[in-house]
C-alpha positions in Angstrom: 8.8 -23.1 -7.6 9.2 -21.7 -11.1 9.9 -17.9 -11.2 8.9 -16.6 -14.7 9.6 -13.1 -16.0 7.4 -11.6 -18.7 9.1 -9.0 -21.0 7.6 -5.5 -21.9 6.1 -4.7 -25.2 8.0 -5.7 -28.2 11.3 -6.8 -25.9 13.1 -10.0 -26.7 13.5 -12.4 -23.8 17.4 -12.1 -24.3 17.1 -8.4 -23.3 16.3 -9.4 -19.8 18.0 -12.9 -19.7 21.5 -11.5 -19.6 20.5 -9.6 -16.4 18.7 -12.0 -14.3 19.9 -14.0 -11.2 19.6 -17.9 -11.3 16.4 -19.5 -10.7 14.5 -17.1 -13.1 13.2 -17.8 -16.6 12.3 -15.3 -19.2 9.5 -16.3 -21.3 9.5 -15.5 -25.0 6.1 -13.9 -25.9 4.6 -14.4 -29.4 5.5 -12.0 -32.2 3.3 -9.4 -33.3 2.7 -11.3 -36.6 1.7 -14.5 -34.9 -0.4 -12.9 -32.1 -2.8 -11.2 -34.4 -5.7 -11.0 -32.1 -4.0 -8.6 -29.8 -3.8 -8.8 -25.9 -6.2 -11.6 -26.1 -3.8 -13.9 -28.0 -1.0 -12.9 -25.4 -3.4 -13.9 -22.5 -4.1 -17.2 -24.1 -0.3 -17.7 -24.6 0.5 -17.0 -21.0 -2.5 -19.3 -19.8 -1.0 -22.3 -21.8 2.5 -21.5 -20.4 1.2 -21.7 -16.9 -1.1 -24.8 -17.3 1.9 -26.6 -18.7 3.8 -26.0 -15.6 1.3 -27.2 -13.2 2.5 -25.9 -9.8 1.8 -22.3 -9.0 4.6 -20.0 -10.2 5.9 -16.7 -9.2 5.3 -14.2 -12.1 7.2 -11.0 -12.6 6.3 -8.7 -15.4 7.9 -5.4 -16.8 5.3 -3.0 -18.5 3.0 -5.0 -20.7 4.4 -8.2 -19.0 3.1 -6.5 -15.7 -0.4 -6.2 -17.2 -0.3 -9.8 -18.5 0.6 -10.9 -15.0 -2.1 -9.1 -13.4 -4.6 -10.7 -15.8 -3.4 -14.1 -15.3 -3.4 -13.7 -11.4 -7.0 -12.2 -11.8 -8.2 -15.1 -14.0 -6.8 -17.8 -12.1 -5.0 -16.9 -8.7 -4.5 -20.6 -7.7 -1.6 -20.7 -10.5 0.0 -17.8 -8.9 2.2 -17.9 -6.0 2.9 -14.1 -6.0 3.6 -11.2 -8.4 6.5 -8.7 -9.0 5.3 -6.0 -11.1 8.0 -3.6 -12.7 6.7 -0.3 -14.0 3.6 -2.4 -15.0 1.1 -1.1 -17.6 -2.5 -1.6 -16.5 -3.8 1.8 -15.9 -4.4 4.4 -18.9 -0.9 5.9 -20.0 -0.8 9.5 -20.9 2.7 9.9 -22.2 2.5 10.8 -26.2 3.6 8.0 -28.4 5.9 10.2 -30.2 7.5 11.1 -27.0 8.0 7.3 -26.1 9.6 6.8 -29.6 11.9 9.7 -29.1 13.1 8.2 -25.8 13.9 4.8 -27.6 15.8 6.4 -30.1 17.9 8.3 -27.7 18.6 5.2 -25.7 19.7 3.1 -28.9 21.8 5.9 -29.8 23.3 6.4 -26.4 24.1 2.7 -26.5 21.7 1.4 -23.7 20.5 -1.3 -26.0 22.6 -3.7 -27.8 22.6 -3.2 -31.6 21.0 -6.8 -32.0 18.3 -6.3 -29.5 17.3 -3.0 -31.1 17.3 -4.5 -34.7 15.4 -7.4 -33.4 12.4 -5.4 -32.0 12.4 -3.2 -35.1 12.1 -6.1 -37.4 9.3 -7.6 -35.4 7.3 -4.2 -35.8 8.1 -4.0 -39.5 6.9 -7.6 -40.1 3.5 -6.8 -38.7 3.0 -3.0 -38.2 -0.7 -3.0 -38.1 -0.7 -5.6 -35.4 2.0 -3.9 -33.2 0.5 -0.5 -33.3 -3.0 -2.0 -32.5 -1.6 -3.8 -29.5 0.2 -0.6 -28.4 -3.0 1.2 -28.5 -4.8 -1.6 -26.6 -2.2 -1.7 -23.9 -2.0 2.2 -23.5 -5.8 2.1 -22.9 -5.9 -0.6 -20.3 -7.8 -0.2 -17.1 -7.2 -3.2 -14.9 -8.6 -1.4 -11.7 -11.3 -4.3 -11.4 -8.9 -7.2 -11.8 -6.5 -5.5 -9.2 -9.2 -5.1 -6.8 -9.8 -9.0 -7.3 -6.3 -9.8 -6.7 -6.2 -7.7 -3.6 -9.4 -9.6 -2.2 -7.5 -13.1 -3.0 -4.7 -12.0 -0.6 -2.0 -12.7 -3.2 1.3 -11.2 -2.1 2.2 -8.4 -4.7 5.1 -6.0 -5.0 4.8 -3.0 -7.5 8.3 -1.5 -8.4 8.6 2.0 -9.8 11.5 4.1 -11.0 11.8 7.8 -10.2 12.8 9.0 -13.8 10.1 6.7 -15.4 7.6 9.2 -17.5 5.7 6.3 -19.1 4.4 4.4 -16.0 5.2 7.0 -13.5 5.8 6.4 -9.8 2.2 7.8 -9.0 0.4 5.3 -11.3 2.5 2.7 -9.7 1.3 3.8 -6.2 -2.2 3.9 -7.4 -1.7 0.3 -8.8 -0.1 -0.8 -5.5 -3.1 0.6 -3.5 -5.7 -1.2 -5.6 -3.7 -4.5 -5.5 -3.2 -4.1 -1.7 0.5 -4.3 -2.6 3.9 -3.0 -1.3 5.2 -0.3 -3.4 9.0 0.1 -3.8 10.4 3.2 -5.6 13.8 3.3 -7.1 16.0 6.2 -7.4 17.7 5.6 -10.6 18.3 7.0 -14.0 17.2 5.1 -17.2 13.4 5.8 -17.1 11.1 3.1 -18.0 14.1 0.7 -19.0 16.2 1.5 -15.9 17.2 -2.2 -15.6 19.5 -2.0 -18.9 23.1 -2.2 -17.6 21.8 -2.5 -13.9 21.5 -6.3 -13.3 22.4 -5.8 -9.7 19.3 -3.6 -9.0 17.1 -5.9 -11.0 18.6 -8.8 -8.9 17.7 -7.1 -5.7 14.1 -6.6 -7.0 13.6 -10.1 -8.0 15.0 -11.7 -4.8 
């Protein structure tokens, strides 16, 4: 069975790839420039990825990747063996954009991101700023309650993972999503907030196993 991880908003696949245990593949989402139709384009991209693989896959997703995983499972649960949702988007986010941007600057300055990864992500935004900001607004406003209820009724195995220091997709939001999904909720007591997995390959491995 293929096991696929979907990155968060604007994150390169390589950011996660170096953290993964064997057996997992990180998908590289389309750039903001090439996915000009917003979340609809990312859904179509993922649908094609799943169609090419044929057999049901286990999907893990972080942040926006979690929301995409939920949408894929709600659209066609027969293609999905199970879900691991790590601080997933999917309910409206309340943290101000400016505060999220300030967190990113502090993480880059503190060395949590490799310079090449941060530069790559910035270049993607600068290449298509309108598309990037439109997608960010769309993801922040998502309410996938109906899709989550549909997944719960399907009986698909799901785990929702939160981090105690995450102020973007908070533990309370993750607990609410888990309830809607009929899923297990696991809270990690870790520093690092929304990007806790950076430098913590062993904890990410435990989540994915």
